[in-house]
C-alpha positions as CSV (number, residue, x, y, z in Angstrom):
1,M,80.1,41.1,73.4
2,A,80.4,39.6,76.9
3,K,78.1,36.7,77.7
4,R,76.3,35.9,80.9
5,G,76.1,32.4,82.4
6,S,72.7,31.9,80.8
7,N,74.1,32.7,77.3
8,Q,72.3,36.0,77.3
9,E,74.1,38.9,75.8
10,V,74.9,41.7,78.1
11,T,73.2,44.8,76.9
12,G,71.8,47.9,78.6
13,N,68.4,46.3,78.6
14,N,68.0,43.7,81.4
15,Q,65.1,41.4,80.7
16,E,65.2,39.6,84.1
17,V,62.0,39.9,86.2
18,T,61.3,39.1,89.8
19,G,59.0,36.1,90.4
20,K,55.7,36.3,92.1
21,K,56.9,34.6,95.4
22,A,60.0,36.8,95.6
23,A,57.9,39.9,95.0
24,S,55.5,38.9,97.8
25,A,58.4,38.4,100.1
26,A,59.9,41.7,99.1
27,S,56.6,43.4,99.8
28,K,56.5,41.9,103.3
29,V,60.0,43.2,104.0
30,L,59.0,46.7,102.9
31,R,55.9,46.7,105.2
32,D,57.9,45.4,108.2
33,A,59.1,48.3,110.4
34,K,61.9,46.1,111.8
35,S,63.5,45.5,108.4
36,S,66.9,47.1,107.9
37,K,67.5,49.8,105.4
38,A,69.6,47.4,103.3
39,A,66.8,44.8,103.3
40,K,64.3,47.5,102.2
41,T,66.6,48.7,99.5
42,A,67.1,45.2,98.1
43,A,63.3,44.5,98.3
44,A,62.5,47.8,96.5
45,S,65.0,46.8,93.8
46,A,63.4,43.5,93.3
47,L,59.9,45.0,93.0
48,T,61.1,47.4,90.4
49,Q,61.9,44.4,88.2
50,R,58.3,43.1,88.4
51,P,56.3,43.4,85.2
52,N,53.5,46.0,85.5
53,K,50.0,44.8,86.2
54,K,47.7,45.2,83.2
């Protein structure tokens, strides 16, 4: 199977998560009316990779 740079096997199940600071920045982008559509799409993608609050 193909390997990633971090020696993690590439499977359909991506275990990477967005860090707290990056998620906070993404949230600010989504709330900013001046943010471009591309920026908001990237920010939303980052937030979907955050673990759920418990």
